[in-house]
Every structure is written in C-alpha cells, then in structure tokens.
C-alpha positions as CSV (number, residue, x, y, z in Angstrom):
1,M,0.0,0.0,0.0
2,Q,1.1,3.6,-0.7
3,S,1.3,6.2,2.0
4,A,-1.7,8.3,2.9
5,S,-0.3,11.4,1.4
6,F,-2.1,12.9,-1.7
7,T,-1.0,15.0,-4.6
8,L,-3.0,18.1,-5.4
9,S,-4.9,16.4,-8.2
10,E,-5.7,13.4,-6.0
11,A,-6.9,15.8,-3.3
12,I,-9.2,17.5,-5.8
13,I,-10.6,14.2,-7.0
14,L,-11.1,13.0,-3.4
15,S,-12.9,16.3,-2.5
16,G,-15.2,15.6,-5.5
17,V,-16.0,12.2,-4.1
18,G,-16.9,13.6,-0.7
19,Y,-18.9,16.5,-2.0
20,G,-20.7,14.2,-4.5
21,A,-21.7,11.8,-1.7
22,Y,-22.8,14.6,0.6
23,M,-24.9,16.4,-2.2
24,A,-26.5,13.0,-3.2
25,F,-27.6,12.6,0.4
26,M,-29.0,16.2,0.6
27,L,-30.8,15.7,-2.7
28,F,-32.3,12.4,-1.7
29,R,-33.8,14.1,1.3
30,T,-35.8,16.4,-0.9
31,S,-36.7,13.7,-3.5
32,K,-40.2,13.1,-2.1
33,Q,-41.2,16.7,-2.7
34,L,-39.0,17.2,-5.8
35,T,-38.9,13.9,-7.8
36,H,-36.3,15.3,-10.1
37,N,-33.9,15.7,-7.2
38,G,-33.9,11.9,-6.7
39,F,-32.5,11.4,-10.2
40,L,-30.0,14.2,-9.7
41,A,-28.9,12.4,-6.5
42,L,-28.3,9.2,-8.4
43,L,-26.2,11.2,-10.9
44,M,-24.1,12.7,-8.2
45,L,-23.6,9.3,-6.6
46,A,-22.6,7.7,-9.9
47,F,-19.9,10.4,-10.5
48,A,-18.7,10.1,-6.9
49,L,-18.3,6.3,-7.3
50,L,-16.3,6.8,-10.6
51,N,-13.9,9.1,-8.8
52,W,-13.7,6.9,-5.8
53,R,-12.6,4.1,-8.0
54,I,-9.6,6.3,-9.1
55,V,-8.7,7.1,-5.5
56,L,-8.6,3.4,-4.8
57,I,-6.6,2.6,-7.9
58,T,-4.0,5.3,-7.0
59,S,-3.7,3.8,-3.6
60,S,-3.0,0.3,-5.1
61,F,-6.3,-1.1,-3.7
62,D,-7.0,-2.6,-7.1
63,D,-4.0,-4.9,-6.7
64,A,-5.7,-6.5,-3.7
65,W,-9.3,-6.5,-4.9
66,P,-9.3,-6.3,-8.7
67,S,-12.7,-7.9,-9.1
68,L,-14.5,-5.8,-6.5
69,L,-13.1,-2.6,-8.1
70,K,-14.6,-3.6,-11.5
71,Y,-18.1,-3.0,-10.1
72,S,-17.5,0.8,-9.9
73,V,-16.9,1.2,-13.6
74,V,-20.5,-0.1,-14.3
75,T,-21.8,3.2,-12.8
76,V,-21.1,4.9,-16.1
77,T,-24.2,3.1,-17.6
78,A,-26.4,4.8,-15.0
79,I,-25.3,8.3,-15.7
80,F,-27.3,9.1,-18.8
81,P,-30.5,7.4,-17.6
82,A,-30.2,9.5,-14.4
83,L,-29.7,12.6,-16.5
84,Y,-32.8,11.7,-18.6
85,G,-34.8,10.9,-15.5
86,Y,-34.0,14.4,-14.1
87,I,-35.1,16.2,-17.3
88,R,-38.1,13.9,-17.8
89,S,-39.3,14.6,-14.3
90,I,-39.1,18.4,-14.8
91,T,-40.4,18.7,-18.4
92,Q,-43.1,16.0,-18.3
93,A,-44.1,16.3,-14.6
94,G,-47.2,14.2,-13.8
95,K,-47.0,12.0,-16.9
96,P,-46.7,8.3,-16.1
97,W,-43.5,6.4,-17.1
98,K,-41.4,3.5,-16.0
99,P,-37.9,4.9,-15.0
100,W,-36.6,1.5,-13.9
101,L,-36.6,0.3,-17.6
102,H,-33.9,2.8,-18.4
103,F,-31.6,1.3,-15.8
104,I,-31.7,-2.2,-17.3
105,P,-28.3,-1.8,-19.0
106,F,-26.8,-0.9,-15.6
107,F,-28.2,-4.0,-13.9
108,L,-27.1,-6.3,-16.8
109,H,-23.6,-5.0,-16.6
110,L,-23.7,-5.4,-12.9
111,L,-24.5,-9.1,-13.4
112,F,-21.7,-9.4,-16.0
113,Q,-19.2,-8.2,-13.4
114,G,-20.7,-10.7,-10.9
115,V,-19.3,-13.5,-12.9
116,R,-15.8,-12.5,-11.7
117,F,-16.7,-13.9,-8.3
118,L,-17.7,-17.3,-9.5
119,P,-15.2,-20.1,-8.8
120,S,-12.8,-20.6,-11.7
121,S,-14.0,-24.3,-12.0
122,W,-17.5,-22.9,-12.9
123,R,-16.6,-20.2,-15.3
124,G,-13.4,-21.6,-16.9
125,E,-10.3,-19.4,-17.4
126,D,-10.5,-19.3,-21.2
127,A,-14.2,-18.5,-21.1
128,H,-13.6,-15.9,-18.4
129,S,-11.0,-14.1,-20.5
130,S,-13.1,-14.0,-23.7
131,F,-16.2,-13.2,-21.8
132,F,-14.8,-10.1,-20.3
133,V,-13.2,-8.9,-23.5
134,I,-16.7,-9.0,-25.0
135,A,-18.3,-7.5,-21.9
136,S,-15.8,-4.6,-21.9
137,G,-16.6,-3.8,-25.5
138,V,-20.4,-4.0,-24.9
139,L,-20.0,-1.6,-21.9
140,T,-18.2,0.9,-24.1
141,A,-20.7,0.6,-26.9
142,T,-23.6,0.9,-24.4
143,V,-22.2,4.2,-23.0
144,L,-21.6,5.6,-26.5
145,L,-25.2,4.7,-27.6
146,Q,-26.6,6.1,-24.4
147,M,-24.8,9.4,-24.8
148,I,-26.1,9.8,-28.3
149,G,-29.7,8.6,-27.7
150,Y,-30.3,10.2,-24.4
151,S,-28.7,13.5,-25.4
152,W,-31.1,13.8,-28.4
153,A,-34.1,12.8,-26.3
154,M,-33.2,15.3,-23.6
155,L,-32.7,18.2,-26.0
156,Q,-36.2,17.4,-27.5
157,L,-37.7,17.6,-24.0
158,I,-35.9,20.8,-23.1
159,T,-36.9,22.5,-26.4
160,G,-40.6,21.7,-25.8
161,F,-40.4,22.8,-22.2
162,E,-38.8,26.1,-23.0
163,Q,-41.5,26.8,-25.5
164,R,-44.1,26.2,-22.8
165,L,-42.2,28.4,-20.4
166,K,-42.7,31.3,-22.8
167,Q,-46.5,30.7,-22.6
168,Q,-46.5,31.7,-19.0
169,Y,-43.5,34.0,-18.2
170,S,-42.2,37.2,-19.7
171,E,-38.8,36.5,-18.2
172,V,-37.6,32.9,-18.5
173,H,-33.9,33.2,-17.7
174,E,-34.1,31.9,-14.1
175,R,-36.4,29.0,-15.1
176,S,-34.5,28.2,-18.3
177,L,-32.7,24.8,-18.6
178,Q,-29.8,26.5,-20.4
179,W,-27.6,25.5,-17.5
180,F,-28.5,21.9,-18.2
181,K,-27.7,22.1,-21.9
182,Q,-24.2,23.4,-20.8
183,L,-23.9,20.5,-18.3
184,L,-25.0,18.0,-20.9
185,G,-22.4,19.3,-23.3
186,S,-19.7,19.1,-20.6
187,I,-20.6,15.5,-19.6
188,A,-20.7,14.4,-23.3
189,G,-17.2,15.9,-23.7
190,I,-16.0,14.1,-20.6
191,F,-17.3,10.8,-21.9
192,L,-15.7,11.2,-25.3
193,F,-12.5,12.0,-23.6
194,W,-13.0,9.0,-21.3
195,L,-13.5,6.7,-24.3
196,I,-10.3,8.1,-25.9
197,V,-8.4,7.6,-22.7
198,W,-9.8,4.1,-22.2
199,S,-8.7,3.2,-25.8
200,I,-5.2,4.6,-25.2
201,A,-4.9,2.6,-21.9
202,K,-5.8,-0.6,-23.7
203,V,-2.8,-0.3,-26.2
204,T,-0.2,1.2,-23.9
205,E,1.2,0.7,-20.4
206,L,-0.7,3.7,-19.1
207,R,-3.6,3.3,-16.8
208,I,-6.8,5.4,-16.8
209,A,-5.8,6.6,-13.4
210,D,-2.8,8.3,-14.9
211,F,-5.1,10.8,-16.7
212,S,-5.8,12.9,-13.6
213,L,-7.2,15.8,-15.7
214,L,-10.2,13.6,-16.7
215,F,-11.2,13.0,-13.1
216,I,-10.5,16.5,-12.0
217,A,-13.0,17.5,-14.7
218,I,-15.5,15.0,-13.3
219,S,-15.0,16.6,-9.8
220,V,-15.7,20.0,-11.3
221,V,-18.9,18.7,-12.9
222,V,-20.0,17.2,-9.6
223,Y,-19.6,20.6,-7.9
224,W,-21.6,22.2,-10.7
225,I,-24.4,19.7,-10.6
226,G,-24.8,20.0,-6.9
227,T,-24.8,23.8,-6.8
228,Q,-27.2,24.2,-9.7
229,G,-29.5,21.4,-8.6
230,L,-30.1,22.7,-5.1
231,S,-30.4,26.3,-6.1
232,K,-32.8,25.8,-9.0
233,G,-34.7,22.8,-7.7
234,M,-37.6,24.8,-6.2
235,L,-38.1,26.7,-9.4
236,Y,-39.5,23.6,-11.1
237,L,-42.3,23.0,-8.6
238,S,-44.8,25.0,-10.7
239,L,-44.5,24.1,-14.3
240,P,-46.4,25.2,-17.5
241,E,-48.9,22.8,-19.0
242,E,-49.0,21.9,-22.6
243,L,-51.6,23.8,-24.7
244,P,-54.0,21.8,-26.9
245,Q,-52.6,21.5,-30.4
246,G,-54.3,21.6,-33.8
247,V,-57.4,23.5,-32.6
248,Q,-58.9,26.2,-34.9
249,I,-59.5,29.5,-33.2
250,S,-62.6,31.6,-34.1
251,E,-62.6,35.2,-35.3
252,E,-64.2,36.1,-32.1
253,E,-61.4,34.6,-30.1
254,R,-58.8,36.4,-32.3
255,E,-60.5,39.7,-31.6
256,R,-60.5,38.8,-27.9
257,A,-56.7,38.2,-28.1
258,E,-56.1,41.5,-29.8
259,A,-58.3,43.3,-27.2
260,L,-56.3,41.6,-24.4
261,V,-53.0,42.9,-25.8
262,A,-54.6,46.4,-26.2
263,K,-55.5,46.3,-22.5
264,I,-52.0,45.2,-21.5
265,R,-50.5,48.0,-23.6
266,R,-53.0,50.5,-22.1
267,D,-52.3,49.5,-18.5
268,K,-48.6,49.0,-19.1
269,L,-48.5,45.7,-17.3
270,Y,-45.4,44.8,-19.3
271,L,-43.3,47.3,-17.2
272,Q,-43.2,44.6,-14.5
273,P,-39.9,42.8,-15.1
274,Q,-41.2,39.4,-13.8
275,L,-44.7,39.6,-15.2
276,Q,-46.4,36.2,-15.4
277,V,-49.5,35.1,-17.3
278,A,-51.3,34.4,-14.0
279,E,-51.0,38.1,-13.1
280,V,-52.4,39.2,-16.4
281,A,-55.3,36.7,-16.0
282,E,-56.0,38.0,-12.5
283,A,-55.9,41.7,-13.7
284,Y,-58.6,41.0,-16.3
285,E,-60.6,38.2,-14.5
286,L,-59.5,35.5,-16.9
287,N,-58.2,32.0,-16.5
288,A,-54.3,31.8,-16.9
289,R,-54.7,28.9,-19.4
290,E,-57.2,30.9,-21.4
291,V,-54.7,33.9,-21.7
292,S,-52.0,31.6,-23.0
293,Y,-54.3,29.9,-25.4
294,L,-55.7,33.2,-26.8
295,L,-52.2,34.7,-27.4
296,N,-50.8,31.5,-28.8
297,K,-53.7,30.6,-31.1
298,G,-55.2,34.0,-31.7
299,L,-51.9,35.9,-32.4
300,G,-49.5,33.0,-33.1
301,Q,-47.2,34.3,-30.3
302,S,-46.3,33.1,-26.9
303,F,-46.9,35.2,-23.8
304,Y,-43.1,35.9,-23.7
305,Q,-43.1,37.2,-27.3
306,V,-46.2,39.4,-26.8
307,I,-44.9,41.0,-23.6
308,N,-41.4,41.6,-24.8
309,T,-42.7,43.0,-28.1
310,L,-44.6,45.6,-26.0
311,R,-41.4,46.3,-24.1
312,V,-39.5,46.9,-27.3
313,E,-42.2,49.3,-28.5
314,E,-41.8,51.2,-25.2
315,V,-38.1,51.3,-25.6
316,C,-38.5,52.6,-29.2
317,E,-40.7,55.4,-28.0
318,R,-38.5,56.4,-25.1
319,I,-35.2,56.5,-26.9
320,L,-36.6,59.0,-29.3
321,Q,-37.7,61.4,-26.6
322,D,-35.3,64.3,-25.8
323,E,-35.8,64.0,-22.1
324,N,-34.3,60.5,-22.2
325,S,-31.3,61.4,-24.2
326,H,-29.0,61.2,-21.2
327,F,-30.0,57.6,-20.4
328,S,-28.2,54.6,-21.8
329,F,-30.1,52.1,-23.9
330,L,-29.8,49.5,-21.1
331,G,-31.2,52.0,-18.6
332,I,-34.2,52.7,-20.8
333,A,-34.6,49.0,-21.3
334,L,-34.7,48.2,-17.6
335,E,-37.2,51.0,-17.1
336,S,-39.3,49.5,-19.9
337,G,-39.6,46.1,-18.1
338,F,-36.6,44.1,-19.4
339,H,-34.7,42.2,-16.8
340,S,-31.4,41.6,-18.6
341,K,-29.2,43.2,-21.3
342,S,-28.9,40.0,-23.3
343,V,-32.7,39.4,-23.5
344,F,-33.3,43.1,-24.4
345,N,-30.7,43.1,-27.3
346,K,-32.1,39.8,-28.7
347,C,-35.8,40.9,-28.5
348,F,-35.0,44.4,-29.9
349,K,-33.2,42.9,-32.9
350,E,-36.0,40.4,-33.5
351,V,-38.8,43.0,-33.4
352,T,-37.1,45.9,-35.3
353,G,-34.4,44.2,-37.3
354,L,-32.0,46.8,-35.9
355,T,-29.8,47.4,-32.9
356,P,-31.0,50.3,-30.6
357,K,-28.2,52.5,-31.9
358,E,-29.1,51.8,-35.5
359,Y,-32.8,52.5,-34.7
360,K,-32.1,55.8,-33.1
361,K,-29.8,56.9,-35.9
362,M,-32.3,55.9,-38.5
363,H,-34.8,58.3,-36.9
364,G,-32.4,61.2,-37.0
365,K,-31.3,61.1,-33.3
366,K,-27.7,61.1,-32.1
367,S,-26.7,58.4,-29.6
C-alpha cells in the first residue's frame, strides 16, 4: 500500500468524491417533494463512485481487490439514464412512465461483473478471458449509444419545455434549462475524452488513473451539478402545462386576443420585469390557461413574445424622446420592463431588425 499522502490532483478528486456523496444525500432528502432531485442524487452518486474508483486505484487497492473494483466502472451506464430521468421529471411532470426500464443496462452490466466472483472451475479461465473482452466492448458501446440517444431525447424535451415556459412567463432566464444544456455538453465531452483515454490505456502501459485531468473535470462537474441542482430545484415546482394542439380559433377569439393585448398595452403591465401570465389573468378576471391559449392561437405568439414586443415598443418610444437622451439604452430597457441586457438586445433585434443604436440613428437622433 502507498502512504496516505495525496498529490494536489488526488486531493481535488477526493474532494469531488466527498462532495458528491454529501450532495447526493441532501438531494435524496428532498426527492419526495421534488422527484427530479432523486435522479440528480443518483447522478451525483454515480460520478462520486467513478472518482472513488480512481482514488482506490492510485492507492493500489486494485491490486488486492481487482474484481471488486470492477463494479464501480459499471456506474457509467447509470449516468445518462439518471440525466434523462431528471429532465423527464421536470419537463413531463405528472405524466406516467417507468424509469426503472432505463436502468436495465446498468443491472445487466452489474450481473456481468458478478461472474468474476464465480469459482474458476465454474466459469473456466478461457471463457472468463473471452467473456470479459466482449463485456468490456459491450460496456463501451452501451455508454456511447446512451450518450447519443439520451442527449437527443433530452434536447427534445428541453426545447418543448422552454416553448411552454414562454407561454406563462415574460422573463424565462431563471427557469430556463440552459444551464443543463451546458452541463450535458460538458458531460458528453468528458465521456468522449474517457473513451479516448480508455482506448489509449488498452494499447499502452498507461492506466486510466494516470489521466488525472479527466477525473478533475468530473469533480468540477460534480460541484456544478450539486450547486445548480439545489439552487434551481424549487423553481421547477410550478410548471407550464402543454396547450392543446391543432385547434382552430374563431374570429371572435382572435378579436379577444387583440383586445387583451390592447389592455396590457394601455395599462402598461409589461413594465413589471417578472410579469407572469397568472398576473395578467388576475388583472382581467380571466383564466391563466385561457390567456396563454388566446395569445398562442389567436396571435401566433407566446406570452413571452407578446410582452417583450410591447417592451420593445416602449423602448423605441422612449429612446426618441429628448428627455431621455442622457439615459443609456440599457437604462431605458430596464425602465421598460426588461430584466437583462442579453434578452433586451435579442428581442429588440427580432422586433425591429436593428440594434438600438441603429434604430435611433435611422430616426435622426444622435446616440
């Protein structure tokens, strides 16, 4: 056995193990109220076990218990199903499904590894050797297929969810799953790197444990998952429902939608940065679902688009007024209901086809 001292990289990896296990416990505690946190806890635990394996390898534990250590590598087949379970629980809340089916590859690989503990007289040395060459290849193929298939499925769920968010909120940044898209990209990158490292280790004398950068990256992802998961978990308690599709709207409903927008413009409700469809519904004694439906079907726009278009109109009016000439574009945007510079710039360009500076110049005003 090696001494108990650790290098800096090993200390970072070990801290990722400890933090991952702690955050998994904290997330499991809230999983009854927030189902998606249960899947996030599984994800944290899987990453923690992967890094724990490296800690054991670097301490030469694998020399004493090589078969037992093989079990930890199987956790990679649980990572993408856990990611999918998290997103599925958020974006399709309340819809029945069977999450355990997605973990079948994990349990099958677990059984494969169990063969290592059978007496050699039962399994045979030659069969043992060829069996695990095949099992190792199947494991790698499974992870690659999971990464491709689940990534595509999750992006589809996220796209639909974000479209529904815009039916209820005028500011969607905090509830957006953009952070998860970045996380998914990071994890996919790590796994591609892992497959490359694994291939190199197979044809050289290097061990996977020698690629400490890979496992430091996993530790960083663990910190990221835990922080984002806990901070954003409560935001997904109240989720937008899907609107009925393929329903024709009458001329009367279209006129009602236009009249509703006229009222919002008249009362300047859009000046509230965090305006929600429920608040508009309450102001005009309507049902929140009805408001979303009217705007979506009557005008072909989401609540997000309607409100931010009104905000752009407000900005266009204000930046041409002489009394506002000493204000910056961002200052005017914030006074007009926008919550962030990036959303303002994007919406302004979409509505006018110009930047604020170009718009002001086109109307003969100096910036």
